[in-house]
Every structure is written in C-alpha cells, then in structure tokens.
Residue frames as a rotation matrix with the C-alpha (Angstrom) as fourth column:
UNK 1
0.578 0.816 0.000 0.00
0.816 -0.578 0.000 0.00
0.000 0.000 -1.000 0.00
UNK 2
-0.426 -0.731 0.533 1.32
0.732 -0.624 -0.273 3.42
0.532 0.274 0.801 -0.92
UNK 3
0.047 0.371 -0.927 1.03
0.852 -0.500 -0.157 6.46
-0.522 -0.783 -0.340 1.35
UNK 4
-0.878 -0.471 0.081 1.81
0.435 -0.718 0.543 8.90
-0.198 0.512 0.836 -1.47
UNK 5
-0.373 0.787 0.491 -1.87
0.469 -0.297 0.832 9.49
0.801 0.541 -0.258 -2.47
UNK 6
0.531 0.580 -0.618 -2.89
0.814 -0.145 0.563 10.17
0.237 -0.801 -0.549 1.15
UNK 7
-0.159 -0.708 -0.688 0.12
0.760 -0.532 0.372 12.41
-0.630 -0.464 0.623 1.73
UNK 8
-0.894 -0.225 0.387 -0.43
0.441 -0.594 0.673 14.30
0.079 0.772 0.631 -1.52
UNK 9
-0.026 0.971 0.236 -4.17
0.722 -0.145 0.676 14.79
0.691 0.188 -0.698 -0.90
UNK 10
0.447 0.117 -0.887 -3.39
0.811 -0.472 0.346 16.80
-0.378 -0.874 -0.306 2.23
UNK 11
-0.623 -0.729 -0.282 -1.06
0.488 -0.644 0.589 18.96
-0.611 0.230 0.758 0.14
UNK 12
-0.668 0.470 0.578 -3.81
0.517 -0.266 0.814 19.58
0.536 0.842 -0.065 -2.42
UNK 13
0.405 0.841 -0.359 -6.23
0.849 -0.200 0.489 20.51
0.339 -0.503 -0.795 0.39
UNK 14
0.021 -0.507 -0.861 -3.63
0.702 -0.606 0.374 22.94
-0.712 -0.612 0.343 1.76
UNK 15
-0.893 -0.389 0.225 -3.30
0.416 -0.528 0.740 24.53
-0.169 0.755 0.634 -1.67
UNK 16
-0.314 0.858 0.406 -7.07
0.633 -0.130 0.763 24.86
0.708 0.497 -0.502 -2.31
UNK 17
0.517 0.519 -0.681 -7.83
0.856 -0.310 0.413 26.30
0.003 -0.797 -0.604 1.14
UNK 18
-0.259 -0.715 -0.650 -4.91
0.623 -0.638 0.453 28.74
-0.738 -0.287 0.610 0.87
UNK 19
-0.865 -0.032 0.500 -6.05
0.461 -0.441 0.770 29.97
0.196 0.897 0.397 -2.54
UNK 20
0.062 0.981 0.182 -9.64
0.678 -0.175 0.714 30.54
0.732 0.079 -0.676 -1.42
UNK 21
0.687 0.148 -0.711 -8.50
0.690 -0.439 0.575 32.32
-0.227 -0.886 -0.404 1.74
UNK 22
0.760 -0.467 0.453 -5.79
0.060 -0.643 -0.764 34.13
0.648 0.607 -0.460 -0.26
UNK 23
0.771 -0.581 0.258 -3.07
-0.346 -0.042 0.937 32.97
-0.534 -0.812 -0.234 2.11
UNK 24
0.698 -0.510 -0.503 0.00
-0.554 0.061 -0.831 32.98
0.454 0.858 -0.240 -0.10
UNK 25
-0.228 -0.777 0.586 2.12
-0.966 0.257 -0.035 31.42
-0.123 -0.574 -0.809 2.65
UNK 26
0.201 0.403 0.893 0.03
-0.331 0.886 -0.325 28.27
-0.922 -0.230 0.311 2.29
UNK 27
0.967 0.130 -0.219 0.56
-0.241 0.187 -0.952 28.30
-0.083 0.974 0.212 -1.49
UNK 28
0.205 -0.969 -0.137 4.34
-0.837 -0.101 -0.538 28.44
0.507 0.225 -0.832 -1.07
UNK 29
-0.266 -0.246 0.932 4.14
-0.798 0.599 -0.069 25.73
-0.541 -0.762 -0.355 1.59
UNK 30
0.725 0.602 0.335 2.25
-0.280 0.701 -0.656 23.59
-0.629 0.382 0.677 -0.94
UNK 31
0.749 -0.485 -0.452 5.12
-0.484 0.067 -0.873 23.78
0.453 0.872 -0.184 -3.45
UNK 32
-0.335 -0.859 0.387 7.60
-0.915 0.198 -0.352 22.70
0.225 -0.472 -0.852 -0.78
UNK 33
0.002 0.478 0.878 5.17
-0.646 0.671 -0.364 20.00
-0.763 -0.567 0.310 0.32
UNK 34
0.887 0.447 -0.118 4.73
-0.358 0.502 -0.787 18.66
-0.292 0.741 0.605 -3.19
UNK 35
0.178 -0.906 -0.384 8.50
-0.874 0.034 -0.485 18.31
0.453 0.422 -0.786 -3.68
UNK 36
-0.565 -0.339 0.752 8.52
-0.720 0.647 -0.249 15.61
-0.402 -0.683 -0.610 -1.00
UNK 37
0.443 0.794 0.417 5.61
-0.357 0.583 -0.730 13.92
-0.823 0.174 0.542 -2.77
UNK 38
0.751 -0.223 -0.622 7.63
-0.622 0.076 -0.779 13.83
0.221 0.972 -0.082 -6.00
UNK 39
-0.343 -0.932 0.116 10.62
-0.904 0.294 -0.311 12.34
0.256 -0.212 -0.943 -4.17
UNK 40
-0.342 0.299 0.891 8.41
-0.508 0.739 -0.442 9.65
-0.791 -0.604 -0.101 -2.61
UNK 41
0.729 0.677 -0.104 6.76
-0.418 0.320 -0.850 8.95
-0.542 0.663 0.516 -5.96
UNK 42
0.369 -0.688 -0.625 10.10
-0.808 0.094 -0.581 8.52
0.459 0.720 -0.521 -7.72
UNK 43
-0.566 -0.616 0.549 11.26
-0.818 0.503 -0.279 6.23
-0.104 -0.607 -0.788 -4.93
UNK 44
-0.068 0.644 0.762 8.17
-0.395 0.684 -0.614 4.04
-0.916 -0.342 0.208 -5.25
UNK 45
0.843 0.535 0.045 7.90
-0.153 0.320 -0.935 3.78
-0.515 0.782 0.352 -9.03
UNK 46
0.323 -0.783 -0.532 11.52
-0.946 -0.275 -0.170 3.97
-0.013 0.558 -0.830 -10.13
UNK 47
-0.523 -0.636 -0.568 12.77
-0.716 0.689 -0.114 0.68
0.464 0.347 -0.815 -11.54
UNK 48
-0.585 0.421 0.694 9.83
-0.396 0.598 -0.697 -1.25
-0.708 -0.682 -0.183 -10.13
UNK 49
-0.888 0.294 -0.353 8.14
-0.211 0.422 0.882 -3.82
0.408 0.858 -0.312 -12.33
UNK 50
-0.656 0.755 -0.010 4.46
0.350 0.292 -0.890 -3.58
-0.669 -0.587 -0.456 -11.53
UNK 51
-0.849 0.455 0.268 1.23
0.203 -0.188 0.961 -3.17
0.488 0.870 0.068 -13.40
UNK 52
-0.621 0.662 -0.420 -1.72
0.423 -0.168 -0.890 -1.20
-0.660 -0.730 -0.176 -12.10
UNK 53
-0.893 0.280 0.353 -3.85
0.271 -0.292 0.917 -0.74
0.360 0.915 0.185 -15.20
UNK 54
0.012 0.981 -0.195 -7.13
0.824 0.101 0.558 -0.91
0.567 -0.167 -0.807 -13.31
UNK 55
0.092 -0.041 -0.995 -5.99
0.838 -0.536 0.099 1.67
-0.537 -0.843 -0.015 -10.76
UNK 56
-0.866 -0.441 -0.238 -4.94
0.228 -0.770 0.595 4.03
-0.445 0.461 0.767 -13.52
UNK 57
-0.648 0.699 0.303 -8.30
0.400 -0.027 0.916 3.62
0.649 0.715 -0.262 -15.26
UNK 58
0.238 0.719 -0.653 -10.13
0.961 -0.076 0.267 4.38
0.143 -0.691 -0.709 -12.01
UNK 59
-0.329 -0.461 -0.824 -8.02
0.573 -0.791 0.214 7.50
-0.750 -0.402 0.525 -11.60
UNK 60
-0.992 -0.042 0.122 -8.83
0.126 -0.512 0.850 8.67
0.027 0.858 0.513 -15.14
UNK 61
-0.284 0.959 0.005 -12.53
0.703 0.205 0.681 7.91
0.652 0.197 -0.733 -14.59
UNK 62
0.217 0.339 -0.915 -12.65
0.916 -0.396 0.070 10.07
-0.339 -0.853 -0.396 -11.47
UNK 63
-0.697 -0.514 -0.500 -10.91
0.278 -0.837 0.471 12.88
-0.661 0.189 0.726 -13.34
UNK 64
-0.831 0.457 0.319 -13.49
0.307 -0.101 0.946 12.65
0.464 0.884 -0.056 -16.13
UNK 65
0.082 0.907 -0.413 -16.31
0.932 0.077 0.354 12.84
0.353 -0.414 -0.839 -13.58
UNK 66
-0.166 -0.218 -0.962 -14.78
0.685 -0.727 0.047 15.98
-0.709 -0.651 0.270 -12.10
UNK 67
-0.941 -0.239 -0.242 -14.64
0.002 -0.715 0.700 17.78
-0.340 0.657 0.673 -15.43
UNK 68
-0.589 0.797 0.135 -18.08
0.496 0.224 0.839 16.56
0.638 0.561 -0.527 -16.50
UNK 69
0.071 0.595 -0.801 -19.49
0.987 -0.158 -0.030 17.93
-0.144 -0.788 -0.598 -13.23
UNK 70
-0.455 -0.316 -0.832 -17.99
0.278 -0.939 0.205 21.34
-0.846 -0.138 0.515 -14.00
UNK 71
-0.982 0.135 0.129 -19.36
0.100 -0.200 0.975 21.22
0.157 0.970 0.183 -17.56
UNK 72
-0.215 0.965 -0.152 -22.86
0.826 0.263 0.498 20.53
0.521 -0.019 -0.854 -16.23
UNK 73
0.043 0.182 -0.982 -22.58
0.817 -0.572 -0.071 23.31
-0.575 -0.800 -0.173 -13.66
UNK 74
-0.831 -0.412 -0.373 -21.46
0.133 -0.799 0.587 25.73
-0.540 0.438 0.719 -16.37
UNK 75
-0.713 0.632 0.303 -24.61
0.480 0.126 0.868 24.92
0.510 0.765 -0.394 -18.35
UNK 76
0.256 0.890 -0.376 -26.86
0.892 -0.068 0.446 25.96
0.371 -0.450 -0.812 -15.46
UNK 77
0.083 -0.284 -0.955 -24.79
0.692 -0.673 0.261 29.02
-0.717 -0.682 0.141 -14.57
UNK 78
-0.606 -0.257 0.753 -25.00
0.768 -0.435 0.470 30.71
0.206 0.863 0.461 -17.98
UNK 79
-0.764 0.219 -0.607 -26.20
0.278 -0.737 -0.616 34.26
-0.582 -0.639 0.502 -17.24
UNK 80
-0.560 0.505 -0.657 -28.29
-0.705 -0.706 0.059 34.94
-0.434 0.496 0.752 -20.34
UNK 81
0.547 0.809 0.214 -29.86
-0.574 0.549 -0.607 31.59
-0.609 0.209 0.765 -21.15
UNK 82
0.365 -0.394 0.844 -28.89
0.294 0.909 0.297 28.63
-0.883 0.140 0.447 -23.27
UNK 83
0.220 -0.221 0.950 -28.72
0.966 0.185 -0.181 30.07
-0.136 0.958 0.254 -26.78
UNK 84
0.995 0.102 -0.018 -28.08
0.100 -0.990 -0.097 33.74
-0.028 0.095 -0.995 -26.09
UNK 85
0.377 -0.908 0.180 -24.71
0.075 -0.164 -0.984 35.29
0.923 0.385 0.006 -26.68
UNK 86
0.902 -0.179 -0.394 -22.34
0.420 0.141 0.897 34.76
-0.104 -0.974 0.202 -23.77
UNK 87
0.654 -0.738 0.165 -19.31
-0.652 -0.660 -0.373 36.86
0.384 0.136 -0.913 -23.02
UNK 88
0.815 -0.412 -0.407 -16.55
0.458 0.889 0.020 34.26
0.354 -0.203 0.913 -22.84
UNK 89
0.693 -0.589 -0.417 -13.38
0.246 -0.350 0.904 34.83
-0.678 -0.729 -0.097 -20.87
UNK 90
-0.448 -0.799 -0.402 -11.45
-0.227 -0.333 0.915 34.93
-0.865 0.501 -0.032 -24.18
UNK 91
0.404 0.497 -0.768 -12.25
-0.869 -0.052 -0.491 34.94
-0.284 0.866 0.411 -27.88
UNK 92
0.720 -0.043 0.692 -11.98
-0.031 0.995 0.094 31.36
-0.693 -0.089 0.715 -29.12
UNK 93
0.829 -0.382 0.408 -9.86
0.515 0.240 -0.823 32.30
0.217 0.892 0.396 -32.16
UNK 94
0.559 -0.684 0.468 -7.17
-0.599 -0.724 -0.342 34.07
0.573 -0.089 -0.815 -30.16
UNK 95
-0.299 -0.757 0.581 -5.29
-0.952 0.195 -0.236 32.68
0.065 -0.623 -0.779 -27.13
UNK 96
0.228 0.408 0.884 -7.47
-0.546 0.805 -0.231 29.53
-0.806 -0.430 0.407 -26.77
UNK 97
0.986 0.137 -0.096 -6.99
-0.151 0.490 -0.858 28.50
-0.070 0.861 0.504 -30.41
UNK 98
0.278 -0.958 -0.072 -3.25
-0.700 -0.151 -0.698 29.15
0.658 0.244 -0.712 -30.20
UNK 99
-0.239 -0.335 0.911 -3.10
-0.921 0.376 -0.104 27.09
-0.308 -0.864 -0.399 -27.00
UNK 100
0.673 0.563 0.480 -5.01
-0.362 0.817 -0.450 24.27
-0.645 0.129 0.753 -28.69
UNK 101
0.847 -0.403 -0.348 -2.53
-0.287 0.206 -0.936 24.13
0.448 0.892 0.059 -31.56
UNK 102
-0.086 -0.941 0.327 0.43
-0.859 -0.096 -0.503 24.15
0.505 -0.324 -0.800 -29.18
UNK 103
-0.096 0.078 0.992 -0.98
-0.823 0.554 -0.123 21.47
-0.560 -0.829 0.011 -26.87
UNK 104
0.868 0.436 0.238 -2.00
-0.218 0.764 -0.607 19.15
-0.446 0.475 0.758 -29.71
UNK 105
0.586 -0.749 -0.310 1.44
-0.464 0.003 -0.886 19.60
0.665 0.662 -0.346 -31.28
UNK 106
-0.266 -0.650 0.712 2.97
-0.962 0.128 -0.242 18.63
0.065 -0.749 -0.659 -27.94
UNK 107
0.379 0.500 0.779 0.78
-0.550 0.798 -0.245 15.51
-0.744 -0.336 0.577 -27.90
UNK 108
0.960 -0.056 -0.275 2.02
-0.224 0.435 -0.872 14.55
0.169 0.899 0.405 -31.38
UNK 109
0.120 -0.992 0.023 5.65
-0.702 -0.101 -0.705 14.92
0.702 0.069 -0.708 -30.27
UNK 110
-0.242 -0.155 0.958 5.09
-0.896 0.415 -0.159 12.86
-0.373 -0.897 -0.239 -27.12
UNK 111
0.793 0.527 0.305 3.46
-0.326 0.791 -0.517 10.21
-0.514 0.311 0.800 -29.33
UNK 112
0.664 -0.644 -0.380 6.64
-0.412 0.109 -0.905 10.28
0.624 0.758 -0.192 -31.43
UNK 113
-0.296 -0.753 0.588 8.62
-0.928 0.081 -0.363 9.61
0.225 -0.654 -0.723 -28.27
UNK 114
0.199 0.476 0.857 6.31
-0.677 0.699 -0.231 6.70
-0.709 -0.534 0.461 -27.47
UNK 115
0.969 0.245 -0.032 6.60
-0.182 0.622 -0.761 5.09
-0.166 0.744 0.647 -30.90
UNK 116
0.461 -0.875 -0.150 10.39
-0.230 0.045 -0.972 5.56
0.857 0.483 -0.181 -30.97
UNK 117
0.786 -0.087 0.612 10.86
-0.613 0.014 0.790 4.37
-0.078 -0.996 -0.042 -27.40
UNK 118
0.682 -0.596 0.424 14.35
0.263 0.741 0.618 3.01
-0.683 -0.310 0.662 -26.87
UNK 119
0.511 -0.508 0.694 15.94
0.789 -0.043 -0.612 4.68
0.341 0.860 0.379 -29.89
UNK 120
-0.407 -0.838 -0.364 18.78
0.913 -0.386 -0.132 7.18
-0.030 -0.386 0.922 -29.47
UNK 121
-0.911 -0.014 0.412 16.85
0.143 -0.948 0.284 10.19
0.386 0.318 0.866 -30.75
UNK 122
-0.069 0.979 -0.190 13.54
0.722 0.181 0.668 9.55
0.689 -0.091 -0.719 -28.93
UNK 123
-0.188 -0.062 -0.980 14.52
0.903 -0.403 -0.147 11.98
-0.386 -0.913 0.132 -26.17
UNK 124
-0.984 -0.174 -0.023 14.31
0.146 -0.885 0.442 14.84
-0.098 0.431 0.897 -28.67
UNK 125
-0.361 0.928 0.088 10.62
0.277 0.017 0.961 14.14
0.890 0.371 -0.264 -29.19
UNK 126
0.241 0.442 -0.864 10.11
0.935 0.132 0.328 14.22
0.259 -0.887 -0.381 -25.44
UNK 127
-0.588 -0.562 -0.582 12.14
0.699 -0.715 -0.015 17.43
-0.408 -0.416 0.813 -25.04
UNK 128
-0.960 0.224 0.168 10.17
-0.070 -0.773 0.631 19.39
0.271 0.594 0.758 -27.62
UNK 129
-0.094 0.956 -0.279 6.90
0.482 0.289 0.827 17.95
0.871 -0.057 -0.487 -26.33
UNK 130
0.037 0.009 -0.999 7.78
0.987 -0.155 0.036 19.28
-0.154 -0.988 -0.014 -22.86
UNK 131
-0.874 -0.436 -0.213 8.80
0.392 -0.893 0.221 22.63
-0.286 0.110 0.952 -24.35
UNK 132
-0.671 0.692 0.267 5.44
-0.015 -0.373 0.928 23.02
0.741 0.619 0.261 -26.09
UNK 133
0.145 0.704 -0.695 3.63
0.806 0.323 0.495 22.01
0.573 -0.632 -0.521 -22.90
UNK 134
-0.334 -0.353 -0.874 5.42
0.809 -0.583 -0.074 24.85
-0.483 -0.732 0.480 -21.10
UNK 135
-0.991 -0.003 0.134 4.50
0.085 -0.787 0.611 27.21
0.103 0.617 0.780 -23.95
UNK 136
-0.219 0.975 -0.044 0.84
0.456 0.143 0.878 26.24
0.862 0.172 -0.476 -23.50
UNK 137
0.197 0.257 -0.946 0.99
0.979 -0.093 0.179 27.24
-0.042 -0.962 -0.270 -19.84
UNK 138
-0.732 -0.517 -0.444 2.64
0.481 -0.854 0.201 30.52
-0.483 -0.067 0.873 -20.82
UNK 139
-0.785 0.521 0.337 -0.15
0.137 -0.384 0.913 31.22
0.605 0.763 0.230 -23.33
UNK 140
0.170 0.899 -0.404 -2.76
0.719 0.168 0.675 30.62
0.674 -0.405 -0.617 -20.64
UNK 141
-0.213 -0.324 -0.922 -0.93
0.882 -0.469 -0.039 32.96
-0.420 -0.822 0.386 -18.30
UNK 142
-0.985 -0.153 -0.082 -1.17
0.097 -0.876 0.472 35.74
-0.143 0.457 0.878 -20.90
UNK 143
-0.464 0.882 0.081 -4.80
0.340 0.093 0.936 34.82
0.818 0.462 -0.343 -21.56
UNK 144
0.219 0.531 -0.818 -5.77
0.960 0.034 0.279 35.24
0.176 -0.846 -0.503 -17.92
UNK 145
-0.483 -0.505 -0.715 -3.80
0.649 -0.755 0.095 38.46
-0.588 -0.418 0.692 -17.73
UNK 146
-0.999 0.052 0.012 -5.52
-0.027 -0.679 0.734 39.93
0.046 0.732 0.679 -20.81
UNK 147
-0.404 0.911 -0.077 -9.06
0.796 0.392 0.461 38.78
0.451 0.125 -0.884 -19.97
UNK 148
-0.666 0.237 0.707 -11.50
-0.255 -0.963 0.083 41.61
0.701 -0.125 0.702 -19.25
UNK 149
0.485 0.874 -0.035 -13.55
-0.334 0.222 0.916 39.46
0.808 -0.432 0.400 -16.86
UNK 150
-0.423 -0.602 0.677 -12.87
-0.841 -0.018 -0.541 38.72
0.338 -0.798 -0.499 -13.23
UNK 151
-0.904 -0.060 -0.423 -13.22
0.031 0.978 -0.206 35.44
0.426 -0.200 -0.882 -11.36
UNK 152
-0.678 0.639 -0.363 -16.17
0.603 0.202 -0.772 36.62
-0.420 -0.742 -0.522 -9.23
UNK 153
-0.914 0.362 -0.184 -18.07
-0.406 -0.794 0.452 38.67
0.018 0.488 0.873 -11.80
UNK 154
0.197 0.980 -0.002 -20.83
-0.975 0.196 0.107 36.03
0.105 -0.019 0.994 -11.92
UNK 155
0.396 -0.015 0.918 -21.28
-0.455 0.866 0.210 32.29
-0.798 -0.501 0.336 -11.17
UNK 156
0.993 -0.011 0.113 -20.52
0.103 0.521 -0.847 31.39
-0.049 0.853 0.519 -14.79
UNK 157
0.478 -0.874 0.091 -17.05
-0.495 -0.353 -0.794 32.96
0.726 0.334 -0.601 -14.64
UNK 158
0.166 -0.373 0.913 -16.39
-0.924 0.264 0.276 31.17
-0.344 -0.889 -0.301 -11.35
UNK 159
0.662 0.158 0.732 -17.03
-0.025 0.982 -0.189 27.84
-0.749 0.107 0.654 -13.08
UNK 160
0.957 -0.288 0.038 -15.16
0.038 -0.007 -0.999 28.85
0.288 0.958 0.004 -16.25
UNK 161
0.276 -0.908 0.316 -12.01
-0.799 -0.400 -0.450 29.98
0.535 -0.128 -0.835 -14.47
UNK 162
0.224 -0.158 0.962 -12.17
-0.770 0.577 0.274 27.00
-0.598 -0.801 0.007 -12.09
UNK 163
0.853 0.155 0.499 -12.38
0.120 0.871 -0.476 24.53
-0.508 0.466 0.725 -14.98
UNK 164
0.790 -0.606 0.092 -9.66
-0.043 -0.205 -0.978 26.17
0.611 0.769 -0.188 -17.08
UNK 165
0.203 -0.726 0.657 -7.51
-0.936 -0.341 -0.088 26.57
0.288 -0.597 -0.749 -13.96
UNK 166
0.489 0.022 0.872 -8.04
-0.476 0.845 0.245 22.92
-0.731 -0.535 0.423 -13.00
UNK 167
0.947 -0.174 0.269 -6.95
0.320 0.561 -0.763 21.87
-0.018 0.809 0.587 -16.48
UNK 168
0.549 -0.787 0.281 -3.93
-0.513 -0.583 -0.630 24.18
0.660 0.202 -0.724 -16.14
UNK 169
0.209 -0.449 0.869 -2.96
-0.922 0.205 0.328 22.30
-0.325 -0.870 -0.372 -12.95
UNK 170
0.755 0.086 0.650 -3.27
0.049 0.981 -0.187 19.01
-0.654 0.174 0.736 -14.83
UNK 171
0.859 -0.493 0.138 -0.99
0.106 -0.092 -0.990 20.33
0.501 0.865 -0.027 -17.57
UNK 172
0.325 -0.750 0.576 1.48
-0.866 -0.480 -0.138 21.50
0.380 -0.454 -0.806 -14.92
UNK 173
0.368 -0.137 0.920 1.42
-0.606 0.714 0.349 18.06
-0.705 -0.686 0.180 -13.29
UNK 174
0.908 0.014 0.418 1.82
0.273 0.737 -0.618 16.29
-0.317 0.675 0.666 -16.64
UNK 175
0.692 -0.699 0.181 4.72
-0.226 -0.447 -0.866 18.51
0.685 0.558 -0.467 -17.68
UNK 176
0.298 -0.582 0.757 6.38
-0.954 -0.147 0.262 17.99
-0.042 -0.800 -0.599 -14.29
UNK 177
0.583 -0.030 0.812 6.21
-0.170 0.973 0.159 14.20
-0.795 -0.231 0.561 -14.67
UNK 178
0.922 -0.234 0.310 7.58
0.370 0.288 -0.883 14.36
0.117 0.929 0.352 -18.23
UNK 179
0.544 -0.760 0.355 10.42
-0.626 -0.650 -0.432 16.62
0.559 0.013 -0.829 -17.06
UNK 180
0.327 -0.393 0.860 11.33
-0.773 0.412 0.482 14.10
-0.543 -0.822 -0.169 -14.36
UNK 181
0.761 -0.009 0.649 11.35
0.270 0.914 -0.304 11.30
-0.590 0.406 0.698 -16.94
UNK 182
0.865 -0.434 0.253 13.51
0.130 -0.293 -0.947 13.39
0.485 0.852 -0.197 -19.27
UNK 183
0.438 -0.728 0.527 16.00
-0.812 -0.572 -0.115 14.55
0.386 -0.378 -0.842 -16.63
UNK 184
0.165 -0.355 0.920 16.45
-0.729 0.584 0.356 11.19
-0.664 -0.730 -0.162 -14.89
UNK 185
-0.753 -0.400 -0.523 16.24
-0.657 0.501 0.563 9.19
0.037 0.767 -0.640 -18.12
UNK 186
0.263 0.952 -0.156 13.32
-0.937 0.290 0.194 7.05
0.230 0.095 0.969 -19.21
UNK 187
-0.027 -0.342 -0.939 15.47
-0.143 0.931 -0.335 3.95
0.989 0.126 -0.074 -18.66
UNK 188
-0.850 -0.340 0.402 15.39
-0.399 -0.082 -0.913 4.73
0.344 -0.937 -0.066 -14.93
UNK 189
-0.317 0.848 0.425 11.70
-0.806 -0.005 -0.591 3.88
-0.499 -0.530 0.685 -14.71
UNK 190
-0.487 0.331 0.808 9.63
0.377 0.915 -0.147 0.85
-0.788 0.233 -0.570 -15.52
UNK 191
-0.975 0.100 0.196 8.24
0.158 -0.301 0.940 1.18
0.153 0.948 0.278 -19.03
UNK 192
-0.184 0.970 -0.161 4.73
0.933 0.224 0.281 0.82
0.308 -0.098 -0.946 -17.61
UNK 193
0.163 0.233 -0.959 5.04
0.707 -0.705 -0.052 4.09
-0.688 -0.670 -0.280 -15.69
UNK 194
-0.794 -0.464 -0.394 6.50
0.037 -0.683 0.730 5.91
-0.607 0.565 0.559 -18.68
UNK 195
-0.816 0.521 0.250 3.62
0.393 0.182 0.901 4.77
0.424 0.834 -0.353 -20.84
UNK 196
0.085 0.869 -0.488 1.04
0.996 -0.061 0.064 5.73
0.025 -0.492 -0.870 -18.21
UNK 197
-0.238 -0.246 -0.940 2.59
0.371 -0.917 0.146 9.20
-0.898 -0.314 0.309 -18.08
UNK 198
-0.989 -0.135 -0.055 2.25
-0.009 -0.320 0.947 9.45
-0.145 0.938 0.316 -21.86
UNK 199
-0.461 0.886 0.055 -1.36
0.711 0.331 0.620 8.31
0.531 0.325 -0.783 -21.78
UNK 200
0.073 0.441 -0.894 -2.08
0.865 -0.475 -0.163 10.82
-0.497 -0.761 -0.416 -19.03
UNK 201
-0.677 -0.380 -0.631 -0.67
0.036 -0.873 0.487 13.54
-0.735 0.307 0.604 -21.27
UNK 202
-0.895 0.425 0.139 -3.04
0.195 0.091 0.977 12.46
0.402 0.901 -0.164 -24.04
UNK 203
-0.101 0.877 -0.469 -5.91
0.984 0.159 0.085 12.53
0.149 -0.453 -0.879 -21.54
UNK 204
-0.229 -0.063 -0.971 -5.02
0.466 -0.883 -0.052 16.14
-0.855 -0.464 0.231 -20.71
UNK 205
-0.971 -0.149 -0.187 -5.15
-0.097 -0.472 0.876 16.96
-0.219 0.869 0.444 -24.44
UNK 206
-0.604 0.796 0.037 -8.57
0.563 0.393 0.727 15.37
0.564 0.460 -0.686 -24.90
UNK 207
0.020 0.601 -0.799 -9.97
0.952 -0.255 -0.168 17.19
-0.304 -0.757 -0.578 -21.88
UNK 208
-0.613 -0.305 -0.729 -8.68
0.159 -0.951 0.264 20.48
-0.774 0.045 0.631 -23.30
UNK 209
-0.935 0.316 0.160 -10.69
0.146 -0.066 0.987 19.91
0.323 0.946 0.016 -26.48
UNK 210
-0.063 0.949 -0.310 -13.85
0.892 0.193 0.408 19.61
0.447 -0.250 -0.859 -24.38
UNK 211
-0.066 -0.031 -0.997 -12.89
0.722 -0.692 -0.026 22.68
-0.689 -0.722 0.068 -22.32
UNK 212
-0.921 -0.333 -0.204 -12.29
0.091 -0.692 0.716 24.61
-0.379 0.641 0.667 -25.54
UNK 213
-0.660 0.727 0.189 -15.71
0.411 0.139 0.901 23.64
0.629 0.672 -0.390 -26.94
UNK 214
0.129 0.796 -0.591 -17.67
0.952 0.066 0.297 24.31
0.276 -0.601 -0.750 -23.73
UNK 215
0.352 -0.013 -0.936 -15.98
0.700 -0.660 0.272 27.48
-0.621 -0.751 -0.223 -22.49
UNK 216
-0.517 -0.607 -0.603 -14.64
0.042 -0.722 0.691 29.18
-0.855 0.332 0.399 -25.61
UNK 217
-0.957 0.161 0.242 -16.45
0.259 0.099 0.961 28.07
0.130 0.982 -0.136 -28.74
UNK 218
-0.668 0.732 0.132 -19.83
-0.741 -0.671 -0.026 29.87
0.070 -0.115 0.991 -29.15
UNK 219
-0.715 0.417 0.561 -22.57
-0.047 0.772 -0.634 27.69
-0.698 -0.480 -0.532 -27.69
UNK 220
0.244 0.880 -0.407 -25.03
-0.536 -0.227 -0.813 28.75
-0.808 0.417 0.416 -30.37
UNK 221
-0.002 -0.330 -0.944 -22.93
-0.990 0.136 -0.046 26.87
0.143 0.934 -0.327 -32.94
UNK 222
-0.722 -0.422 -0.548 -22.59
-0.400 0.901 -0.168 23.49
0.565 0.097 -0.819 -31.25
UNK 223
-0.792 0.431 0.432 -25.35
-0.330 0.294 -0.897 23.06
-0.514 -0.853 -0.091 -28.66
UNK 224
0.143 0.925 -0.351 -28.17
-0.905 -0.021 -0.425 22.73
-0.401 0.378 0.834 -31.27
UNK 225
-0.259 -0.317 -0.913 -26.40
-0.745 0.667 -0.020 19.64
0.615 0.675 -0.408 -32.61
UNK 226
-0.915 -0.180 -0.361 -27.14
0.076 0.802 -0.592 17.78
0.396 -0.569 -0.720 -29.38
UNK 227
-0.699 0.708 -0.105 -30.63
-0.017 -0.163 -0.986 19.11
-0.715 -0.687 0.126 -28.61
C-alpha cells in the first residue's frame, strides 16, 4: 500500500484552502510539500516492475467525472440563457486557439517519443513535447492576464475559471512528470510508468478539447447539434 496518495491529498487541500482564503504562505508551503511527494513517488515507481492498469483507469474515470461535473454546472450558470450570446473569458480564435494548436502539437511529439521508445533520438521528441507544454501554460498565463472578466463577476465565470484553472494544474502536473522522466532518463523507470505518463498527457489533451468547446467556442454553434 502506498502512502503517497494520502500524503499528496493533504497537500492539495492545503493549496485549495490557501487559494480561497488568499493565504499565499500556504501556497508556497504547498510547493515545498509537493517536492517531498515527488521524491516519494520517484522512490516508489523507479525501476519497479508492476502493473496497475485498473488503478490508472479508475483515476482517469474520477478525473473525467470531475470535469463533466464542471461542464454541467457551467450549463446551469450561464447568465443569459442557453442560446443567447455569452461573453466568454477569451475569444476562441485568439489565445485559446493558439493554445489548442500548441498542446495538440505537444501531444504529437510525445506520441513520437512513445513510438520511438528506446531509440537514441527519442529523447528529442520528449524534449520538444515538454517545451510546447510549457508554452501552452505561458499562453494561458497571458490569456488570464488579458481577460477583461474577473473570477467573481458572476457564477458562470467562477465555473469557467475554475475549470480552465483545473486543467492548467493538470498540464502542470503532466509537464512535471515528463520533465522528471527526461531529466532522470526514461530507462530509470519501468516502461509501464513511462507509458502511463504518456497516456495521461493524451488525456489532458482530450480534456482540453472539451474545455475549448464548452468554455470558448460559441454555444449557439454546437449546442443545437445535441438538442
């Protein structure tokens, strides 16, 4: 039995409570806290031959439920009704579209690393995939900075920023794992864990496509297709 999930969950709680109370000391403590989680995680999974496919699928399923819950809440928090024009936090053909192109390109490069696993040049695919993942986070930083809407303007923006921010944290976590694999060498870890990290990165990409459709692409164009 691993204590890493229990230990890490307390760190996540510390981060969430600190953000809502705007206690930046708690946020900085979270980053220090999470470093120990990463060390414990590397210690547990490094060079260990084990297979936890079912556990990984359960984890992904719970993540999907979280995002689906936010999508449903966003539907009922729209300020002007279902088919009326909604002021989105960003225009879909600006920062969000650029971020989509960057993140999907990163996914393609990480797939190249996966298919060329074990070859001398496969690390280059991983390196540029990580670089584009960092660029995606930078684009979202500029997007939030340029947005004319604030987090508490109305319930819809609370849900929108929470969902996009939650996805941002998933990207940050995925990039962090890929950086660890790159810096320590993929040979250091069991291939199972490397592949699960790659599949998690693809999951983050797929979720972003849903986030893009729900929170950026005009609802009047796609909602009638399902109703």
